[in-house]
Structures are given as structure tokens and as C-alpha cells.
N, C-alpha and C positions, 0 to 999 in steps of 0.2 A: 504494500500500500504506500503510494508516494505522497509525501506531504508537500503541498504547494506553497506553504508558508515559509519554508526553510530556504537558506541560500544554497546555491549549487556548489559542488566541490571546486570547480574552477574559480568561482567568485571568491570563495573562502581562501583558496590558495593565493589568489592575487592580493587579497587584503592582508594576509599574513606576511607575504613577501614584501609588500609595501611598508608595513609597520617595521618589519625586520630591517629593511634598508634605512628607514628613517632613524631607527635606534642605533644602527651601526654608524651612520653619519653624524648624528647629534650626540649620542651618549657615549659611544665607544671612542670616536675620534676626539670629541671635545672634552669629554669628562673622564676618559680612561677606563670605561667599563670593559670587563673581560667578556669573552664570547658567551660564557655561561650566564652572565648577568643580562646580556642582551636577550638571550633566549628566554630567560626568566621573565623579563619585561614583556616580551611578545606573548608568552603563555598567559601572563596575568591579564593582558588586554582581552584575551578570548576565554578566560576562565568562566565556567558556568554558562556556556552557550545555551540559548533558549531551547535548542533541540538536541537530543542525545546524538543523533547522526552528525550534526554540525560539530559537536565537541569532539567526537571521534575523528572526523576528517581534519579538524584543526590540529589535534594532537599528532596525527600522522604527518602533516606538513612540518610541524615543529620538530618532530623526531628526525625527519629528513634533513632539516637544517642543522641539527645537532650532530648528525653523522657519527655518533658514538665518541665524540671528542671530549665530552665531559662526563664525570662520574654519574651524574643524574640520569644519563641516557638509559641505564639499566632500569631505573625506576619508571621512566617514561614508557619504556617498552612494556613493562609489567602492567602499568596503568592502562595503556591502550588495549592490551590483550584482555584485561579484566573488564573494561568497558564493552568490548565486543562480545565477550562471553555473556555479560549481563544483558546485552541487547538481543542475544539469541544465536550468536555465531556469525562467522563471515558470510555464509550463504544467505542468511536472513538479512544481514546488513546490505549486501550487494543487491539482493532482490528488491529492496526498497528504494533503489536509485534508478535513474534513467540508464539506458544502455550505455550512453557515452560516459556518464559519471562512473558507472560501475567499471568500465574498461580503464579509465584513468586511475581510479582508486586501486583497482586490482594491480595495475602496473606498479604503483608506488608501494603497495603492501609487499609485492614480490621483491622489489628493489631493496626494501628494508628487511627482507627475510622474515616477515611476519606471517606469510603464507607461502606454500610451496607452488 
């Protein structure tokens, strides 16, 4: 069942990347923030998304940006897996997305080795 009130995966990805770029430019360069602090700031901006699918998708994008460079990545991976399990599993999550969204998210999940 698709929710028409939520943002698409591509829209969320663009928003996350835009905020990430802004934080890198303004907080990392000007204030000396480390990468983990920038990611923490990005994650804070999207914490408690109004839709569980949006939160999962946002966390997947942030996990990709972290690329296991910081110790919290293991916690983020566990959190994403737990959220998806709570949602009903990968298949249920992907079935609630449009075909294009599911394809993009599946690609990212495979890239992050969250699914086979």
C-alpha cells in the first residue's frame, strides 16, 4: 500500500545530500566539525520523520554517506536493520514503494551490504 503523503526516496536523498553539503561547507570548513559531527547534524535534521519509510530511507542515505568511516556506523546499520524488521522486512518495505523507488533503494541497500 503506497502512501501518497510521504516524500519519494529521490527527494529525500536530494534533501539529505543538500543538508550534508551545507554542513560540510559551513560547519566543517568554518567551524572545524569532524565528519562524524556533520553526519550527526544531518541525522538530527531528519530524526523522527513523519513516516517510518521516510526514516528508513533517510537513514540508508546517511549510512551511505558515513561509509563505515566512523564508529557509529555499526550502530546505524543495526538501527536500520531493526527499523526494517519492525516494518515487516525488506520485501514489505520495497513492496510499499513505487517500482522506481524500490529499484533505487534496493541498489543502495545492496551497495551497503544490507541485503544480498
